[in-house]
N, C-alpha and C positions, 0 to 999 in steps of 0.2 A: 769607600771611594768617593771622591768629590766630583769626578767627571772632568776635572781639569787635567790637561796634559802636563807631565813633568818636564824637566829640562831636557832629558834625552829625547823625548818624543817631539818637543818643539824644535830641537836641533835637527832631528831626522826630517820633519816636515819641511823645514827651511831648506835643507840640503836637497830635497827632492824638487822643490820649486826652483832652485837656483842651479840646477844641474849644468855643469860645464860642458862645453862642446869638446869632443875628442879631437886631439891634434892629428891631422892626416898629412902633414907635410912630409915629403920624402927628402931625407938629407941629400945634400949636393953630391956626396961621394958615392951614392947608390947608383948603379948603372941602370940603363933602360932594359937590361936583361933580368933584373931582379924580379922574383915571383912573389906575389902577395896572396895570402889566404884571407879572403874577405867574407864576412857574414852580413847580410842585409835582412832586416826584420820588418815585418808588417806591424802597424800600430795595434791592430786588433789581433791578439794572440789566441783567440778562442775558436775562430772558424777557419775553414779551408778557403783561402783566397787565391792561392797560386796554382794548385794542382787541378786545374780544369783545362781540358784540351785547347779551348779557344784562348785562354789567358797564357798558357804555356807557349802556344804557337806565336803569339804576339811578342812575348818576352824573348824567345829564341830568335825570332826574325830580327828584333832590335839588337840583340847581341851580335848577330852575324853582320848586320848593317854597320854597326860601329867598329866591328873587327875589320871590315873592308875599308872603312875610312881611316883606319890605323889609329883610332882613339885608344885602343887597347889590344892586347893579344890574350884571348881567353883560352886556357888549357882545358878547364873543366868548370861547368856551371850546373848545379843541381838544385832543383826546386823541392822544397818541403811545403806543407800546408800553409805555414805562416812565416817562413824565412827561407833564405837561399844561401848556399855556400859557393864560393867562386875561387878558382886559382887563376890569377891574372898577372900579366906584366903590362906596364904602361911606359910610353916613351918619356924620357926625362923632361921634355918640354910640355908635358900635360900634367895638370893638377889632378891627383886622384879624387880629391874632394869635389872639384868641379865636374869632372867626367861622370862620376857616379851620381851626383846631384842632378845633372841634366838628364841622365838616363832614367833616374827615378821619377823625375817630373814628367817625362814623356810617357812612361808606362802608367803613371797615376792618371794622367789626362785621358788615356784611352781605356783604362780598365776600372777606374774609381778606387783603386787600392790606395789606402792611406799608409804611408811608411812611417816608421820611427824616424826621428829627426836625423840620426846619425847612422853610422855603420861601424863595424869592428874590422880592423885590418892588422895583419901581422906579416912582416917580411920574413920569408923563409931564408934560412942561412946555409942550407946544404941540400944536396940531392936526396939524402936520406930523409930529411924533414919533408921534402916534397912528396915522396912516396908515402910517408906516414899520413900526411894531410889528405892526399888523394884517397887513400884507403878509408880514412875517417869519414870523408865526405860521402863516398860511395856506400858506406855502411849505415848512414843515417836512416834511410827508409827501412832497413832491416831491424835496427835497434828500436824503431818506432812501431814495429809489428805490421808494417804496411805491405811488405813482400818478404819472401823467404830468402831470396838471393839478390845481391845488388844488381845483377844484370837484368833482373825482372822489372826494375823501376824505369818507367818510360819518361819521366820528367828530368832528363839529363841531356846536356849538350856538351860535346867534346870538340876541341879544335882539331883540325885535320892532322897536324903534326903528331898529336898524341895517338890518334888512331893508327897512323903508320908506324910509329916507334914502339907502340905497346904490343904489337903482334896480336891484337885482339883480346885474348883471354887473360893475359898477364896483368891487366890493369895499366893505367897510364904510367909513363916513365918520363922524367924530365929530359928533354933533349940535351945532348952533351954540351952544345954551345951555350946552353942556358944555366949550367951548373954554377952555383954561387958558393963561395967558401966562407 
């Protein structure tokens, strides 16, 4: 071996350096009742940055504050050590990219958390998909071996509509008026 990178390695290095930003534009035909599954990751994937009571308190207070300002409507927000999952709707006049970027900036300034540049989002297309995503989110701490049951995980925030509609033990359910086909 010569120690020089071959064409494939050079191409891979170049693509990592020139990573494209993910498009987060919401098409004009999507209503403000659309629900999105969003994942936001910390830059440092090795250590626990989010699941500390003081950090979680600040995050959930900021979620609630922005909910009251009508920047978004959060159905479910769950923290893991180095990432978070969210089920959220945004008004059509708000840019998802700007809303989340401003929120990440606020949290970073108060906690020192360094976020990955972007986030992942996926628009849910049916009530069934919502139930599946909510179950997936709630099972994250169980799959990670942090708790035995999803309800034992304390780093979760639910919108009040979900708490009322879910009947407590059945898990969250998409409100009827929010169903997307």
